[in-house]
C-alpha positions as CSV (number, residue, x, y, z in Angstrom):
1,M,-84.0,42.1,26.2
2,K,-83.3,43.8,22.8
3,Y,-79.6,44.2,23.8
4,C,-79.4,40.5,24.6
5,V,-80.8,39.5,21.2
6,L,-78.5,42.0,19.5
7,V,-75.4,40.6,21.3
8,L,-76.5,37.0,20.5
9,F,-77.0,37.9,16.8
10,L,-73.6,39.6,16.6
11,S,-71.8,36.7,18.3
12,C,-73.5,34.2,15.9
13,F,-72.5,36.4,12.9
14,C,-68.9,36.5,14.1
15,V,-68.8,32.7,14.5
16,V,-70.2,32.3,11.0
17,A,-67.8,34.8,9.5
18,S,-64.8,33.2,11.1
19,E,-65.9,29.8,9.8
20,E,-66.0,31.1,6.2
21,S,-62.3,32.0,6.2
22,S,-60.3,30.2,3.6
23,A,-56.8,30.2,2.2
24,K,-55.9,31.7,-1.2
25,L,-52.5,30.9,-2.5
26,I,-50.5,32.8,-5.1
27,L,-47.6,31.1,-6.7
28,T,-44.8,32.7,-8.7
29,K,-42.0,31.1,-10.6
30,N,-38.8,33.0,-11.4
31,I,-35.4,32.2,-12.9
32,L,-32.6,33.7,-10.8
33,N,-29.9,33.6,-13.5
34,S,-29.5,36.4,-15.9
35,I,-27.6,34.3,-18.5
36,I,-28.6,30.6,-18.9
37,T,-25.9,28.4,-20.4
38,Q,-25.5,24.7,-21.1
39,G,-23.6,22.9,-18.4
40,N,-23.9,25.7,-15.8
41,D,-26.2,25.8,-12.8
42,L,-29.7,27.3,-13.3
43,A,-31.6,28.4,-10.1
44,I,-35.4,28.4,-10.3
45,E,-37.3,30.1,-7.4
46,Y,-40.9,29.4,-6.4
47,N,-42.6,31.9,-4.1
48,M,-46.0,31.0,-2.6
49,Y,-48.1,33.6,-0.7
50,N,-51.2,32.9,1.4
51,I,-53.3,36.0,0.9
52,G,-56.4,34.5,2.4
53,D,-57.5,34.6,6.0
54,G,-57.4,30.9,6.6
55,V,-54.7,28.2,6.9
56,A,-53.8,26.3,3.7
57,T,-53.4,22.6,4.5
58,D,-51.9,19.7,2.5
59,V,-50.1,22.0,0.1
60,E,-48.3,20.3,-2.7
61,L,-46.1,22.1,-5.3
62,A,-45.2,20.2,-8.5
63,D,-43.3,21.2,-11.6
64,S,-43.1,18.8,-14.5
65,T,-41.6,21.3,-17.0
66,L,-38.0,20.2,-16.5
67,H,-37.5,16.8,-18.0
68,D,-34.7,14.4,-17.1
69,T,-33.5,14.4,-20.8
70,D,-33.0,18.2,-20.8
71,F,-32.0,19.0,-17.2
72,E,-29.9,17.4,-14.5
73,L,-31.3,18.0,-11.0
74,I,-28.5,19.4,-8.7
75,S,-30.4,20.6,-5.6
76,G,-34.0,20.7,-4.4
77,K,-37.0,18.7,-5.4
78,M,-39.5,19.1,-8.2
79,S,-42.4,18.0,-6.0
80,V,-42.6,19.5,-2.5
81,K,-45.3,19.1,0.2
82,W,-46.1,21.4,3.2
83,D,-48.5,20.4,6.0
84,R,-49.8,24.0,6.4
85,I,-49.2,27.6,5.4
86,Q,-50.5,30.2,7.8
87,P,-52.4,33.2,6.5
88,G,-50.4,36.2,5.6
89,T,-47.1,34.2,5.2
90,N,-45.0,33.1,2.3
91,V,-42.9,30.0,1.5
92,T,-40.0,30.0,-0.9
93,H,-38.5,26.9,-2.6
94,V,-35.5,26.9,-4.8
95,V,-34.5,24.2,-7.3
96,V,-31.0,24.1,-9.0
97,V,-30.7,22.3,-12.3
98,R,-28.1,22.0,-15.0
99,P,-29.2,22.3,-18.6
100,L,-27.9,19.5,-20.7
101,K,-28.9,20.9,-24.1
102,S,-28.7,24.3,-25.7
103,G,-31.5,26.0,-27.6
104,A,-34.9,27.3,-26.9
105,Q,-36.6,25.8,-23.8
106,N,-40.2,26.5,-22.8
107,F,-40.7,27.0,-19.1
108,T,-44.4,26.6,-18.4
109,S,-46.4,26.9,-15.1
110,A,-45.9,24.9,-11.9
111,V,-49.0,23.5,-10.2
112,V,-50.1,23.9,-6.6
113,Q,-52.8,21.8,-4.9
114,Y,-54.1,22.7,-1.5
115,V,-57.1,22.5,0.8
116,A,-58.4,26.0,1.5
117,S,-60.6,25.3,4.5
118,E,-61.7,22.3,6.5
119,D,-64.1,19.9,4.8
120,S,-63.6,21.4,1.4
121,E,-62.4,19.9,-1.8
122,P,-58.7,20.5,-2.9
123,K,-58.1,23.5,-5.0
124,F,-55.6,23.8,-7.8
125,G,-53.6,26.8,-9.0
126,F,-50.9,27.6,-11.5
127,S,-47.8,29.6,-11.2
128,S,-46.7,32.5,-13.4
129,E,-45.3,31.3,-16.7
130,I,-41.8,32.3,-17.7
131,G,-42.2,31.4,-21.3
132,E,-39.5,30.5,-23.9
133,V,-36.0,31.0,-22.8
134,E,-32.8,30.6,-24.9
135,I,-30.1,28.4,-23.4
136,L,-26.7,29.3,-24.8
137,S,-24.2,26.6,-25.7
138,L,-20.8,27.0,-23.9
139,K,-19.1,28.0,-27.2
140,E,-21.7,30.7,-27.8
141,Y,-21.4,31.9,-24.3
142,N,-17.6,32.2,-24.5
143,R,-17.9,34.0,-27.8
144,L,-20.3,36.6,-26.3
145,Y,-19.0,37.1,-22.8
146,A,-15.4,35.9,-22.6
147,P,-12.6,38.5,-22.1
148,H,-11.1,37.7,-25.5
149,V,-7.5,38.0,-24.3
150,V,-6.1,36.1,-27.3
151,E,-8.0,38.3,-29.7
152,W,-6.8,41.5,-28.0
153,G,-3.2,40.2,-27.9
154,M,-3.3,39.5,-31.6
155,F,-4.8,43.0,-32.3
156,G,-1.9,44.5,-30.3
157,I,0.7,42.5,-32.2
158,W,-0.8,43.5,-35.6
159,T,-0.9,47.2,-34.7
160,I,2.8,47.4,-33.8
161,P,4.0,47.6,-37.5
162,S,1.5,50.3,-38.4
163,L,2.8,52.4,-35.4
164,L,6.5,51.5,-35.6
165,L,7.0,52.2,-39.3
166,P,5.9,55.9,-39.2
167,Y,7.9,56.4,-36.0
168,M,11.0,55.0,-37.7
169,L,10.6,57.3,-40.7
170,Y,10.2,60.3,-38.5
171,Y,13.2,59.4,-36.4
172,N,15.4,58.9,-39.5
173,S,14.3,62.2,-41.0
174,K,14.9,64.0,-37.7
175,T,18.4,62.7,-37.3
176,K,19.3,63.4,-41.0
177,Y,18.2,67.0,-41.0
178,T,19.0,68.2,-37.6
179,V,22.3,70.1,-37.1
180,K,24.6,68.7,-34.4
181,S,26.0,71.3,-32.2
182,K,29.8,71.5,-31.9
183,K,31.4,71.2,-28.5
184,N,34.4,73.4,-27.8
């Protein structure tokens, strides 16, 4: 009889424990480019991890940081929905935009909304914040990272006289003071 009560108690405890499982989402936001320039594509990656032991349902990711006046959307969506994210899994979403203006740009957090367990209120979360990032103009980018072929060519042309003049003086001196051998 004691064993039956114990088994019944443990089975009820397991059912209650399994019903209390809920999802917990972690959202990260990263820029994949090392150098950000005006007019070139910029890839932003969103990684969402479900570290909870329940299924996250009605998951919605939205990022309102990138305004239409500052960025042109090339690929991806700024607002994405998933029906469910299983526990212990992750989801990755990539957005490609093109910066239209140069200067400092503040990349703030994206927002995720999801239902952690059945019959519960939606939860909100924020991604990691990238912060202020400098977007280089095309002229500044070329000044810093271009191969500078024209500049090196001009350098080579301007160094020729400083190398050629001493050589010519040496050659004239050598031919003037060397004795020519006579042939018999």
